[in-house]
C-alpha positions, 0 to 999 in steps of 0.5 A: 923950088920947082914944082915936081909934079906933087911927086915926092922927091927921092934923091941919091946923096953921096958922102965919102968918109975918111978917118979925118972926115968927109973926102970930098964935097957932098954930091946929090942928085934927084931924077930932075937934075941936069944930066940925070936920065928920067923925070921925077914921077910918083912912086919911082923910089929913086935911091931906094938902093945905092951902091959904089962899084968899081967894074973896071978895076981902075980905083975910081967907083961909079955909083948905082942908084936904083928907082925900083918903082920907075915906070909903074914898078918895071924899075931901073938903075942910073949909073953915075960915072966915076971921073978923075975929079969924083962922081958926076951926073954928066954922062949918066945913063940907066938901064932896066930889064928890057935893056937885057931883053927880060920881061920887065913888066913889074920886075921892080928891077933895083930893088936889091944891089948885091955885091 
């Protein structure tokens, strides 16, 4: 087990269910996982809000995993892209209010992810 600088770990874990049970192998990531931007910090609250989205209507749903406490409560959302084989951390990226030129200090971006 790795030393996570005494930070409480949070993770986004995804299980896709069908009437017959689990559809795919579970996927789980932390901010210390390979290909996930950022790193574990106390209070990030990574995975505090999660949502599956299909913004391009291709039938593959990407995962949004929020960390509203990121950077002392500025907040960020990580995007885990959907590939043919399912979700992956490879190619994941993050954005926050500053990405849009907004006022980001203590914004707690990602505290709520609505449809």
